[in-house]
C-alpha positions in Angstrom: -11.8 -3.6 0.8 -9.0 -3.9 -1.7 -5.3 -3.5 -1.1 -5.1 -0.4 -3.3 -7.3 2.6 -4.1 -8.9 2.0 -7.4 -6.2 -0.2 -8.4 -3.5 2.2 -7.5 -0.7 2.2 -5.0 -1.1 -0.3 -2.1 -2.9 1.3 0.9 -0.2 -0.1 3.2 2.3 2.1 1.4 0.1 5.2 1.7 -0.5 4.4 5.4 3.0 4.0 6.1 4.1 7.1 4.3 1.5 9.2 6.0 2.7 8.0 9.4 6.3 8.4 8.5 5.9 12.0 7.1 3.5 13.1 10.0 5.9 11.9 12.6 9.0 13.6 10.6 6.9 16.8 10.9 6.1 16.4 14.5 2.3 17.0 13.8 -0.6 15.3 15.4 -3.4 13.6 13.5 -5.6 16.6 14.4 -3.2 19.1 13.1 -2.7 17.3 9.7 -6.2 16.8 9.2 -7.0 20.4 10.0 -4.3 21.7 7.5 -5.4 19.3 4.8 -9.1 20.1 5.3 -10.2 16.7 6.0 -11.8 14.8 8.8 -9.5 13.5 11.4 -11.3 10.1 11.3 -10.5 10.0 7.4 -6.8 10.6 8.1 -7.0 7.9 11.0 -8.4 5.5 8.4 -5.8 6.3 5.8 -3.0 5.7 8.5 -4.5 2.4 9.3 -4.7 1.3 5.6 -8.5 1.1 5.7 -9.5 4.3 3.8 -9.8 4.8 0.1 -8.3 8.1 -0.8 -8.9 10.1 -3.8 -6.2 12.1 -5.7 -7.6 15.4 -4.1 -7.3 14.1 -0.6 -3.8 12.8 -1.2 -2.8 16.1 -2.8 -4.2 18.0 0.3 -2.2 15.8 2.7 1.0 16.3 0.6 0.5 20.0 1.0 -0.3 19.8 4.6 2.8 17.6 5.2 4.9 19.8 2.9 6.1 16.8 0.9 5.8 15.9 -2.8 2.7 13.9 -3.8 5.0 11.0 -4.9 6.5 10.6 -1.5 3.2 9.5 -0.2 2.3 7.0 -2.9 5.6 5.7 -4.5 6.8 2.6 -2.8 10.5 2.1 -2.6 11.8 0.6 -5.9 14.9 -1.5 -6.7 17.7 0.1 -8.6 16.4 -1.2 -12.0 12.6 -0.3 -12.3 10.2 -1.7 -14.9 6.6 -0.6 -15.3 4.6 -2.6 -17.9 1.7 -0.9 -19.7 -1.3 -0.8 -17.5 0.9 -1.1 -14.3 2.0 1.7 -11.9 0.3 3.4 -9.1 -2.9 5.1 -10.4 -5.4 7.5 -8.6 -8.8 8.6 -9.8 -10.2 12.0 -9.3 -13.5 12.5 -7.5 -15.1 14.9 -9.7 -13.8 14.4 -13.2 -12.8 11.6 -15.6 -9.3 11.8 -14.7 -6.6 9.2 -13.7 -3.1 10.0 -12.8 -0.4 7.2 -13.2 3.0 7.9 -11.4 6.0 6.5 -13.4 8.9 8.1 -11.7 9.1 10.9 -9.1 11.6 13.6 -9.8 14.0 14.5 -7.0 14.7 18.1 -6.1 17.2 20.0 -8.3 17.5 17.3 -10.8 18.4 18.1 -14.4 16.8 15.9 -17.2 17.7 15.6 -20.9 14.9 14.2 -23.1 15.5 12.3 -26.3 13.3 10.7 -29.0 15.1 7.5 -30.1 14.6 5.9 -33.5 16.2 2.6 -33.9 16.4 -0.4 -36.3 17.4 -4.1 -35.7 21.0 -5.0 -36.3 23.6 -3.5 -34.1 22.6 -2.7 -30.6 23.6 0.8 -29.3 26.0 -0.2 -26.4 26.8 2.8 -24.1 29.6 3.3 -21.8 28.9 4.4 -18.2 27.8 8.2 -18.0 28.7 10.4 -15.0 28.1 9.0 -11.5 24.4 9.2 -10.5 22.9 9.3 -14.1 19.6 7.3 -14.3 18.1 6.8 -17.6 14.3 6.3 -18.1 12.9 4.8 -21.4 9.3 4.5 -22.6 9.0 2.5 -25.6 6.5 3.9 -28.2 6.7 1.5 -31.1 8.4 -1.7 -32.0 10.3 -4.0 -29.5 13.6 -3.5 -27.9 16.0 -5.0 -25.2 17.0 -2.0 -23.0 18.9 -1.6 -19.7 22.1 -2.5 -17.9 24.2 -4.6 -20.5 24.3 -7.6 -18.2 20.5 -7.7 -17.8 18.5 -5.9 -20.4 14.7 -6.2 -20.3 12.6 -6.7 -23.4 10.1 -3.9 -23.8 6.8 -3.6 -25.9 5.1 -0.3 -26.6 4.0 1.4 -23.6 6.5 -0.3 -21.3 8.7 1.8 -19.1 12.2 1.1 -17.7 14.7 3.0 -15.3 18.3 1.8 -14.9 21.6 3.2 -13.8 23.2 5.1 -16.6 26.5 5.2 -14.8 26.9 1.4 -15.6 27.4 0.0 -19.1 23.9 -0.2 -20.8 22.3 -1.2 -24.1 19.4 -0.3 -26.5 18.9 -3.2 -28.9 16.0 -2.6 -31.3 14.2 -6.1 -32.1 11.8 -4.8 -34.7 12.0 -2.3 -37.6 10.6 1.1 -36.8 11.4 1.1 -33.0 10.7 4.2 -31.3 11.2 5.3 -27.7 11.4 8.4 -25.5 14.5 8.6 -23.3 15.1 10.9 -20.3 18.5 11.0 -18.9 18.5 12.3 -15.4 21.5 13.9 -14.0 21.6 14.2 -10.2 
């Protein structure tokens, strides 16, 4: 038995999340299993971190518990979040060649602005703090760049992801010609 389903989120995180959300909803194992259309023994295994859930099973449980899918699989993260290419919780489907990788869950009532960034080496783009609560998400598409909070930027390569507080001074410093990124500015 591995620590994560098909290389995805740790089973312990899923188990803890399922117990937490089931207790929050004041539902029994039997009732959650019935609502999700799965065997009670399957849910019991998942809550004890011994199951190997498919994406369909986890979706059914999130619906049964009336919580977003990400709440069951996304472990708590530090304020600055970096996900390297090939990392992040992944989940495979049972009946198709489909893998879902969660990069960041969207909180309710969030507003996001999406930008394509083209940058060249030379002068870094230093940004003053935005409104309180702003979080910026960057996925580097081409080139290399140092991105994040001004005091601790992180070097990114194509496919890498970073999230950082946009309400602190931050920087985007292209290290190679033709650097391209996708930036999402999330206003909560």
